[in-house]
LUMFI-877887 format. One record per residue (C-alpha): y, z, x. Coordinates in steps of 0.001 Angstrom, whole numbers, padded with zeros to 6 digits, always signed. Example, Ala and Ser with C-alpha at 12.3 -4.5 7.8 and 13.67 -1.06 7.14 Angstrom:
// residues 2
-004500+007800+012300/-001060+007140+013670/
// end
This chain:
// residues 920
+094489-099566-203400/+091316-099741-201311/+092853-098127-198216/+094791-095145-199608/+091691-094314-201745/+089105-094314-198745/+091527-092074-196803/+091494-089415-199697/+087688-089644-199886/+087418-088942-195984/+090601-086374-195628/+088643-083195-196613/+085617-084344-194051/+088514-084627-191152/+090044-081082-192124/+086750-079690-191723/+086385-081393-188300/+089859-080117-186918/+089073-076447-188241/+085590-076407-186184/+087306-077850-183095/+089663-075190-183469/+087562-072487-183671/+085320-073866-181027/+088171-074092-178382/+089166-070671-178971/+085795-068875-178882/+084214-071049-176117/+083532-068676-172861/+084156-071843-171051/+087465-072360-171870/+089966-069726-170209/+093871-069529-170283/+095515-070748-167305/+096769-067770-164819/+100176-066332-165291/+102939-068010-163100/+103973-064511-161721/+100238-064089-160330/+100237-067572-159014/+103617-067349-157593/+102645-063820-155710/+099360-065215-154324/+101396-068232-152961/+103896-066117-151402/+101151-063789-149892/+099305-066796-148717/+102601-068058-146797/+103131-064504-145295/+099918-065152-143302/+098484-067436-140737/+095008-068722-140636/+093292-067836-137327/+089599-068712-136899/+089564-065955-134343/+090733-063392-136464/+087834-062312-137918/+085726-059641-135810/+082465-061549-137027/+083902-064929-135857/+080880-064752-133156/+078408-064546-135661/+079903-065939-138954/+082453-068532-139120/+085517-067169-141410/+085700-068894-144582/+089359-070393-145093/+089563-069580-149092/+093029-069950-149175/+093146-073472-148542/+092186-074149-151893/+095529-072310-153336/+098057-075057-153868/+100438-076393-156541/+099316-079621-156938/+098763-080582-160737/+094877-080633-161068/+094693-077399-158855/+097577-075168-160072/+095640-072870-162126/+095230-069849-159770/+091874-068868-161697/+090252-071710-160244/+091211-070730-156719/+088483-069469-154082/+088519-065824-153986/+090627-065306-157383/+088931-063746-160342/+091051-063595-163549/+090412-061756-166945/+088969-064077-169334/+091233-062822-172435/+094478-062295-170555/+094215-064900-167798/+095787-062108-165381/+094282-061937-161769/+092119-058832-161567/+089956-059504-158498/+090821-060899-155018/+088200-061248-152523/+089420-062512-149166/+086535-060894-147058/+086294-062850-143652/+089058-065140-144327/+090740-065852-141036/+093867-063943-142052/+096418-062642-139527/+099402-061044-139778/+100775-058107-141370/+101304-056703-144663/+104532-055194-145395/+105984-053038-148116/+107503-055941-149914/+104401-057909-149881/+103973-059758-153185/+100320-058758-153063/+101429-055580-154959/+103088-057915-157809/+099514-058255-158648/+099521-055279-160932/+096529-055914-162991/+093835-055969-159995/+090860-054155-160099/+089156-055253-157056/+090767-056134-153778/+088596-056965-150710/+090624-057733-147554/+087815-056659-144996/+086982-058527-141717/+090539-059844-140946/+092997-058974-138569/+096237-057408-139756/+097375-056743-136245/+097937-053196-136336/+100007-052826-139451/+100125-049911-141662/+098983-049605-145153/+102177-049996-147385/+102713-046890-149675/+103277-049506-152406/+099643-049641-152589/+100000-047275-155338/+101107-050245-157752/+097913-051552-158013/+097160-048585-160286/+094142-050371-162017/+092161-050737-158841/+088351-049773-158937/+087122-051118-155502/+089342-051218-152480/+087764-052569-149315/+089907-052684-146336/+087159-052417-143505/+087554-053870-140216/+090821-055343-140471/+092786-053739-137637/+095110-051574-139983/+096483-048557-138055/+098722-045404-138641/+098718-042796-141310/+096705-043618-144608/+099438-043134-147227/+099004-040331-149522/+099759-042766-152458/+096190-043972-152201/+095281-040876-153790/+097165-041850-157061/+094595-044809-157572/+092659-042448-159921/+090512-045356-161224/+088878-046129-157615/+085382-045758-157622/+084808-047354-154268/+086962-047015-151192/+086396-048341-147702/+088739-048065-145001/+086107-048054-142346/+086053-049598-138783/+089807-049873-138325/+089558-049566-134770/+091309-051274-131924/+090955-050720-128232/+094464-050806-126303/+095122-050556-122512/+096516-046782-122385/+095253-045460-126069/+092945-046517-128944/+094429-047432-132371/+092906-046274-135481/+093655-045269-138930/+094637-041701-139477/+094220-039258-142317/+095504-035655-141948/+093724-032973-143618/+096118-032218-146290/+095939-035984-147516/+092254-035958-147086/+091884-033036-149555/+094384-034538-152317/+092410-037747-151864/+089096-036358-152870/+090598-034099-155365/+092289-036693-157405/+089368-039490-156876/+086897-037720-159080/+085144-041000-159871/+084324-042062-156525/+080941-043591-155793/+081694-044806-152570/+083865-043442-149725/+083612-044828-146408/+086375-043226-143792/+084374-044078-140545/+086386-044490-137393/+089507-043116-139364/+090893-040497-137036/+091022-037121-139008/+090550-034451-136195/+089661-031783-138859/+087013-029788-140536/+084924-031259-143592/+086391-029933-146728/+083949-028141-149003/+085581-030097-151699/+083679-033061-150861/+080532-031522-152119/+082417-031685-155773/+082231-035523-155870/+079264-035590-158134/+079291-039540-158445/+079074-039944-154797/+076351-042377-153678/+077681-043365-150137/+079777-041095-147798/+080517-042495-144478/+082509-040218-142065/+081130-041703-138612/+083350-041047-135384/+086422-039393-137449/+086747-036428-134732/+085574-034049-137222/+084426-030467-136353/+083576-027358-137556/+080163-026526-139633/+079144-029203-142107/+079124-028478-145520/+075256-027744-146574/+076483-028505-150364/+077010-032247-149533/+073234-032617-148936/+072765-031771-152534/+074706-034140-154238/+072395-035263-156762/+073292-038964-156320/+073860-039179-152750/+071850-042366-151057/+073679-042824-147984/+075222-040285-145663/+076717-040864-142346/+078510-038433-140252/+077411-039859-136598/+079557-039717-133568/+081356-036315-134225/+080462-034177-131289/+082426-031353-132758/+080301-031210-135922/+078095-028243-135898/+075554-026768-138568/+072033-026758-139434/+069664-028733-141608/+069105-026974-145026/+065981-026410-146729/+065555-028948-148805/+064157-027528-151891/+065332-030303-154403/+064291-033944-154344/+067011-036059-153262/+067683-039810-153541/+068823-039899-149993/+067850-043351-148398/+069770-043150-145068/+070712-040156-143073/+072706-040318-139975/+073640-037445-138006/+073517-038849-134598/+075736-037794-131784/+076814-034416-133364/+076202-030917-132581/+073739-030078-135331/+071144-027867-134002/+068202-025975-135204/+064659-027179-136025/+063379-029434-138593/+062507-027766-141632/+059137-028715-143207/+061055-029165-146328/+062399-032606-144898/+059362-033945-146653/+061246-033659-150100/+063703-036441-148705/+061074-038861-150088/+063362-041766-150453/+064533-041791-146793/+064387-045417-145341/+066559-044517-142071/+066839-041213-140403/+069036-041021-137332/+068993-037513-135578/+069437-038928-131918/+071852-036891-129389/+072067-033878-131260/+071062-030224-130327/+067729-029979-132372/+064876-028344-130790/+061419-026723-131452/+058624-028791-132336/+058632-032083-134345/+057700-030988-137850/+054327-032737-139139/+055897-033085-142556/+057886-035898-141202/+054537-037934-141824/+055124-037650-145241/+058141-039851-145321/+056297-042718-145961/+059179-045050-146898/+060793-044587-143287/+061407-047886-141693/+063944-046306-138815/+063263-042903-137108/+065238-041767-133974/+064876-038296-132768/+065980-039029-129090/+067954-037232-126759/+067025-033765-128015/+064974-030857-126914/+061904-031415-128737/+058997-029728-127249/+055033-030028-127877/+052994-033063-128608/+053852-036060-130901/+052427-035250-134350/+049742-037302-135538/+050954-037431-138890/+053417-039962-137663/+050783-042177-137965/+051072-042213-141772/+054546-044048-141468/+053107-047544-141837/+056312-049034-142622/+058176-048092-139729/+059763-050729-137640/+061554-048649-134857/+060397-045248-133459/+062647-043466-130959/+061635-040089-129555/+063034-040527-125724/+064928-037928-123786/+063046-034797-125025/+060355-032415-123747/+057371-033768-125290/+053975-033235-123564/+050253-034179-124387/+048817-037943-124541/+050350-040601-126291/+048473-040403-129830/+046088-043099-130741/+047492-042849-134166/+050455-044621-133328/+048150-047696-133386/+048251-047500-137243/+052059-048491-137124/+051460-052354-137548/+054780-052871-138633/+056409-051428-135598/+058735-053604-133499/+060485-051286-131186/+058945-047955-129735/+060694-045773-127301/+059132-042472-125992/+060335-042494-122363/+061745-039598-120380/+059449-036967-121681/+056396-035275-119819/+053759-037700-121483/+050239-037889-119625/+047221-039606-119997/+046828-043401-120176/+048579-046168-122019/+046261-046369-125421/+044723-049732-125783/+044971-049345-129447/+048404-050101-129227/+047518-053650-129050/+046962-053366-132684/+050842-053430-133047/+051210-057112-133508/+054860-057126-134382/+056123-055047-131427/+058647-056848-129456/+060040-053793-127124/+057959-050924-125579/+059564-048204-123591/+057164-045541-122000/+059190-044943-118576/+059543-041618-116948/+056657-039899-117997/+053408-038931-115952/+051385-041568-117422/+048157-042537-115360/+045371-045226-115382/+045868-048969-114853/+048663-051129-116424/+047431-052076-119944/+047597-055849-119683/+045665-055935-122925/+048524-054434-124765/+051267-056439-122919/+049447-059269-124473/+050724-058749-127605/+052408-062017-129497/+055797-060679-129998/+056284-058379-127128/+059373-059592-124878/+060451-056469-123079/+058253-053657-121605/+059443-050514-119478/+056639-048494-118095/+058520-047492-114874/+058592-043844-113354/+054996-043200-113962/+051598-042707-112206/+050040-045946-113125/+047822-047284-110384/+045382-050469-109764/+046354-054120-109434/+048660-056706-111202/+046949-059082-113588/+049746-061008-114963/+047322-063874-115339/+045901-062447-118380/+049223-062793-120045/+049728-066613-119790/+050114-067052-123474/+052643-064339-124298/+056227-064688-124408/+056924-061725-122384/+060765-061926-120700/+061313-058448-119159/+058666-056558-117438/+059502-053253-115703/+056843-051281-113605/+058960-049943-110839/+058200-046574-109123/+054552-046373-110185/+051242-046620-107572/+050431-050157-108147/+048836-052211-105409/+047075-055225-103858/+048593-058739-104231/+051213-059989-106749/+049506-062910-108239/+052428-065334-108998/+050549-066542-112171/+051632-065550-115861/+053973-065964-118520/+056420-068618-117572/+058832-066886-120013/+059772-063945-117634/+063337-063628-116835/+063338-060041-115454/+060655-058419-113088/+060906-055187-111302/+058154-054010-109172/+059761-051971-106752/+058792-048867-105251/+054803-049640-105541/+052260-050492-102770/+051732-054157-103334/+050947-056090-099883/+051223-059499-100282/+051652-062708-102849/+048173-063599-102508/+048855-067174-101217/+051052-069173-098707/+053387-070827-099217/+054616-068676-102200/+055689-070587-105162/+056527-068345-107958/+055463-069963-111296/+058050-068140-113441/+060615-071144-113950/+062792-068780-116248/+062882-065838-113469/+066713-064650-113013/+066081-061249-111803/+063243-060118-109070/+063095-056756-107569/+060149-056184-104788/+062144-053328-103070/+060180-050709-101297/+056622-052112-101331/+054251-053073-098310/+054648-056885-098667/+053676-058856-095631/+054157-062604-095059/+056919-064771-095587/+059676-064860-098406/+058363-066446-101411/+059944-069691-102829/+062047-068594-105713/+063192-070622-108980/+066293-072403-108891/+067897-070305-111567/+067487-066814-109778/+070609-064751-109900/+069277-061554-108022/+066722-061228-105635/+065722-057879-104007/+062907-057391-101256/+064396-055178-098789/+062181-052321-097143/+059044-054601-096902/+057313-055939-093497/+058111-059595-094211/+058348-062116-091115/+059799-065603-090714/+062795-067291-091458/+065184-068076-094479/+063507-071367-095728/+066107-074085-096487/+064705-073706-100104/+066969-070737-100447/+069926-073275-100418/+068900-074518-103767/+069614-071205-105545/+073171-072193-106739/+073234-069428-109359/+072353-066509-106731/+074576-063391-107135/+072854-060920-105198/+070511-061365-102142/+069178-058198-100512/+066409-058993-097604/+067345-055714-095455/+064766-053833-093666/+062124-056364-093049/+061109-058222-089801/+062778-061387-090767/+063979-063666-087603/+065598-066912-087052/+068853-068409-087375/+070616-068408-091030/+070434-071973-092599/+073717-074127-092669/+073488-074805-096009/+074102-071169-097482/+077324-072463-098887/+075165-073807-101411/+074755-070602-102971/+078367-071451-104505/+080947-069272-106038/+078718-066866-107623/+077273-064866-104663/+078754-061379-104631/+076096-059374-102162/+074769-060701-098995/+072433-057911-097377/+070452-058974-094285/+070902-055673-092356/+067992-054252-090275/+066116-057550-089538/+066002-059648-086342/+068113-062420-087387/+069987-064222-084279/+072376-066910-083774/+075850-067581-084999/+077180-067288-088548/+077708-070799-090155/+081304-071468-091453/+079928-070793-095009/+082720-069580-097253/+085299-072115-096716/+085911-072301-100376/+086188-068248-100510/+083804-067295-103538/+083054-063837-105097/+081753-062388-101867/+082300-058461-102456/+079714-057098-099629/+078677-058762-096617/+076000-056445-094744/+074597-058168-091470/+074348-055012-089313/+071119-054258-086934/+070191-057822-086020/+070951-059818-083104/+073845-062260-084373/+075996-063736-081464/+078949-065570-081064/+082353-065067-083027/+082970-064302-086710/+083471-067267-088805/+087147-067830-089768/+086376-068791-093196/+085858-064988-094004/+089508-064975-094710/+088802-067128-098009/+086876-064383-099368/+089571-062411-101016/+086960-060279-103390/+085384-058984-100214/+085100-055151-100223/+082768-054296-097329/+082137-056405-093979/+079571-054644-091948/+078306-056279-088879/+077363-053426-086706/+074837-053311-084119/+074590-057218-083240/+075796-059088-080420/+079028-060371-081314/+081514-061703-078958/+084969-062121-080123/+088203-060589-080376/+089454-058269-083221/+089520-060413-086471/+093519-059478-087265/+093220-062606-089651/+091479-060559-091890/+094444-058323-092500/+095509-059831-095880/+092290-059447-097607/+093533-057289-100835/+090253-055683-101515/+088705-054945-098012/+087693-051223-097939/+085190-051056-095114/+085211-052802-091947/+082371-051841-089414/+082208-053768-086089/+080542-050908-084097/+078146-051652-081192/+079072-055363-080544/+081125-057158-077750/+084118-057331-079328/+086973-056920-076590/+090518-057222-075804/+093605-055511-077144/+094173-054944-081056/+097480-056611-081771/+099160-055849-085084/+101537-058104-087162/+105008-056901-088189/+103491-057012-091999/+103699-053516-093889/+100763-054466-095815/+098075-054809-093311/+094617-054051-094681/+096280-052698-097659/+092948-050904-099010/+091136-050286-095784/+089558-046844-095857/+086357-046898-093635/+086876-048584-090293/+084486-048229-087265/+085144-050026-083951/+083263-047545-081832/+081112-048916-078905/+082779-052080-078131/+085339-053289-075426/+088560-052951-076971/+091588-052335-074772/+095310-051346-074692/+096983-048816-076886/+095570-047260-079898/+096115-049582-083181/+096780-046892-085513/+099132-048668-087387/+096210-050570-088797/+094863-047707-090755/+097480-045697-092574/+098471-048402-095316/+095985-047308-097604/+097081-044691-100163/+094431-041741-100558/+092965-041527-104208/+094930-039245-106806/+093226-036073-107452/+092467-037609-111061/+090466-040488-109202/+089034-037906-106678/+087385-035783-109218/+084955-038793-110318/+082085-039175-108459/+082214-042849-107857/+080511-045183-105084/+081454-048441-103473/+079351-050960-105230/+079043-054278-106950/+078404-054474-110651/+076617-057446-112121/+074936-057971-115509/+071575-059645-114784/+070101-060304-118470/+070046-057213-120487/+071848-054413-118478/+074539-053881-116145/+073184-053558-112263/+074935-051697-109660/+074400-052444-105983/+075440-049652-103892/+076496-050262-100326/+074747-048203-097698/+076044-047582-094062/+075628-045735-090968/+078304-043906-089082/+078846-040900-086519/+079718-037835-088341/+080396-034495-086566/+078692-035792-083470/+075565-037309-085173/+074496-040531-086238/+074142-040532-090120/+072676-042721-092643/+074689-042791-096029/+072178-044364-098921/+075392-044325-101012/+079196-044252-100066/+081421-042212-101985/+084709-044392-103055/+086752-041172-101543/+085380-041106-098218/+087780-042047-095830/+086915-042699-092072/+088340-043915-088700/+085863-044260-085540/+087342-046142-082462/+085292-043980-080368/+083525-045535-076901/+086322-048021-076069/+088820-048346-073282/+091952-047434-075156/+094855-046079-073305/+098114-044247-073659/+099182-041682-076014/+098331-041088-079568/+101221-042167-081239/+103277-040780-084266/+101556-043083-086526/+098542-040628-086615/+100496-038621-089445/+099856-041741-091473/+096117-041110-091921/+096713-038148-094410/+093602-038302-096791/+091196-039352-094149/+088325-036995-093548/+086551-038415-090233/+088642-039069-087231/+086870-040081-084030/+088866-041119-080843/+086449-039811-078073/+085341-041701-075144/+088467-043635-074467/+091039-043046-071548/+093680-041430-073922/+096634-039416-072152/+099677-037044-072916/+099558-034305-075701/+097461-033768-078643/+100183-034257-081611/+101171-031277-083558/+101322-033899-086651/+097673-033755-086720/+097733-030600-088414/+099244-032656-091326/+095787-034265-092123/+094759-031557-094390/+091539-033298-095723/+090089-033861-092123/+086247-032473-091837/+085768-033785-088345/+088065-034226-085526/+086336-035588-082229/+089016-036039-079221/+086590-035615-076479/+085744-037455-073227/+089533-038335-072761/+092609-037389-070511/+094509-035562-072833/+096443-032583-071373/+098661-029831-072576/+097994-027158-075123/+095935-027170-078528/+098524-027085-080993/+098359-024136-083507/+099306-026465-086290/+095512-027338-086529/+094806-023884-087877/+095968-025696-091157/+093072-027842-091102/+091059-025625-093529/+088357-028359-094270/+087631-028934-090165/+083900-028196-090044/+083472-030182-086658/+086172-030133-083644/+085641-031458-080360/+088099-031528-077416/+085629-031165-074629/+085973-032965-071401/+089722-033353-071037/+092310-031728-068969/+093574-029324-071504/+095288-025992-070837/+096006-022706-072318/+094965-020304-075355/+092511-021641-077818/+094014-021177-081395/+092307-018751-083635/+092059-018068-087273/+090415-019936-090173/+088032-022882-088802/+088739-022107-085303/+086670-018809-085563/+083783-021114-086457/+083525-023527-083438/+081162-022839-080468/+081944-023380-076702/+080648-027025-076487/+084031-027713-078689/+086126-026735-075659/+083921-026978-072600/+084836-029361-069683/+088339-028098-070055/+089145-025438-066995/+092378-024948-067899/+091528-023547-071562/+090919-020039-072230/+090138-017327-074869/+087434-017017-077652/+084972-018879-077949/+084969-019310-073928/+084253-016565-071855/+087113-017184-069650/+089973-014733-070655/+093642-015401-070803/+095823-013499-068705/+099097-014525-069766/+098541-015123-073437/+098599-012741-076451/+095074-013425-077746/+095523-011930-081399/+095128-014426-083986/+098222-016268-085356/+098629-016181-089217/+099320-019101-091339/+102629-019757-093117/+102984-019815-096881/+103181-023511-096654/+099990-023387-094921/+098318-021392-097721/+099848-023384-100327/+098048-026499-098510/+094566-024677-099059/+095123-024321-102867/+095865-027747-103514/+092914-029298-101647/+090384-031134-104179/+087612-029891-101770/+088215-026079-102848/+084406-025590-102752/+084167-026430-099061/+086664-023642-097952/+084685-021184-100196/+081565-022136-098038/+083327-021708-094909/+084515-018173-095942/+080992-017013-095854/+080101-018531-092578/+079975-022435-092054/+080711-025187-094774/+079141-028118-095550/+082061-029883-097158/+082547-033174-098615/+080512-035593-096634/+077627-033766-096580/+077874-033482-100203/+077984-037054-100412/+074351-037264-098825/+072873-034123-100574/+074423-034918-104115/+072530-038009-104835/+069294-036300-103805/+069971-033188-106261/+070956-035712-108930/+067646-037548-108248/+065377-034588-107715/+067037-032245-110168/+067701-034464-112958/+066279-032417-115900/+068270-029006-114360/+071424-030734-114262/+071148-032260-117602/+070568-028822-119125/+072968-026711-117250/+075972-028653-117786/+074976-030262-121082/+075148-033971-119749/+074095-036104-122443/+072537-039535-121282/+074188-042690-122572/+072327-044120-125594/+071339-047559-124749/+073587-050433-126250/+070854-051874-128060/+070873-048884-130464/+074587-048415-130745/+076393-048887-134228/
// end
């Protein structure tokens, strides 16, 4: 009886405990129901439809992507999808309401039958920073009708945004931005037609965030956007928007972030801000908004970032900007602001970045800028500022980059300012700074980039200073020496050194082994190239041109390795033979050894240099035959052998692809014999008109440190009877000069293959026979010299078709008959035809007795040639007397661009490219 009695006594207590346990279990927030099987199955199917690719995330180079779906499994202890990474469930129902797979290494496509659209209880969906391979956003997104937050930014979606998104009436945040991919022939983006945009704005009235940046809209900005009264964030960057920007959007009472940058067709003005605004970031950069800054801009007192660069704003910079004391970022660059930099900017003590470059500001650099102690980047370059660089800028202890180039600053280099502890980049180029260099005052700094070119600095270059220097440009100054001999540069990290156009004397300095770019042309250096240069295994560009260097080249030049792309030794006194340096080929694109005293034969290893564009060995003493073994170089554009001792006939192979890109060949002043090697020159197809309209030069691009550097090839050729130096050589220029040799025979039919060439000089040979009428088909010719030969017969009437011909010389031959008249032939003088006793007619005094001297009329086909020429401007000038033409333009053009830069910018509304460091 004892045991049943004890159970009876404790039964009520057990019932109470069971009840309490049940209540606790039901009410506990830590005990959630398992997720629904349908949701779990949908998630697993979605996982299986995609692959995990660690390179799929556009942020992979910065942040490794997170493979959250790795935890999604049906194993018994992990089968509850509510415990899976990136999944959020409703605490009461167990339905999946949130899916966060941002930066999750996902790659693949989302199709219309994707199981994702079975998660009908979703309120938040984040698939940003993945790669969905250009797939479209399916219209089935409408099934996710409870969505509040949809984030698909930077996920490589493309195509038309479905109108069904406008049915997601609960959305408060929609981000479809930066779905932009580069393709070979076109860019791939999301697109949004204007009716869908209006429908989307009209239906999604609860939107707080709308970011459609980089979505191709190609429309105006709908005024209805001003009705989104809850909007706090509006991003419409680079959407192809045009027309006037609605001022009502500025008045949205909750708007804190507005970004409409990079819509160049967007016009309008800033309103008078007569209301207090919560705006924190305002980005209007690279639009066509214009007008002046209203003083009422001070009412935007919450502004933290203001980007108004590359617009059409003008007038004075309003001093009321100084009242925006929360600003940390201010960019007013690339506008036409005038006047002084307002002193009120000194009130912006929170400012970390200030950019006012490319304006028309005058006056001194205000001392008050020394108050901006939080400033890390200051750029006031490309203005008309005067006076010295204020020493008070030395207060800016956080400053890391300083740009004050292209002004009219005077005084010495402020090395006290350059001694700032955080400073690593300084550009004071293109000013009037003078005095000596004192880099030794900067021994304790971390300066990496120092650009002082195009000033008036003088004295010795002391090679002490910050060992952190990587990039040093002192070109176009008046430095005289290195202050010691031999010169060991102490800048052990130096990669780029430009000392071009100074007055340096003495021997070459000894460079750090990791130097990649060295320019020291146009000085007065003497001595030879030391063996130490052979240690420069990273060298890409070596420019020693225009000095008084001598001796032979070191045999160890092959130590330069595969990196060397430019070797420029022109205008020195080097001698001896060229060593067999390039046995392994490499990256060489330009070799210029002209105007030295090199001898012997060309090294046969040059045929391994498959990247070679230019080989210029003119004005030396090479004694060799024509290097036909170079005929297979696929990129050779320029071959200049002028003024050497090359000899013998030029034999051509049976290949149809000899010198496939050769467009400038100068064999003049040698001893070549035999027939004209015209077959060599006609294998290059002239540029298309589309390419011809772009002004490009023969150059080599490389990327030392922070920027792309272009080395331009320069050359000397005979043009229109005169020796001319080209500082730059246009890609379009095509030249054949084989004058002053001993070629014989007739001008063959292959001459008609030279269509597109501009200069043709066959003078001073022993050519015989007639001038071929097919020369008239070379309609781009601007200079034709056949003088000092033994050509006979008449001058073909077809040459009248050469409407760009500015120079013509057939003197000292045995030509007969009437000189053609009309077009360009009416501009040529006596000296073009003298020394031909059998010629008659204008401009010669000798009359023609048996010929009709009336000018011949060009045919209709000839006229059509005129209208199709890409150099039509040359003929317009000829029509009023005598034209300059294309080749003169190649010389004058760069001078006009250099000296009239501001006029060109203003007249043709050219916008300078923003620096990469400020692109978003």
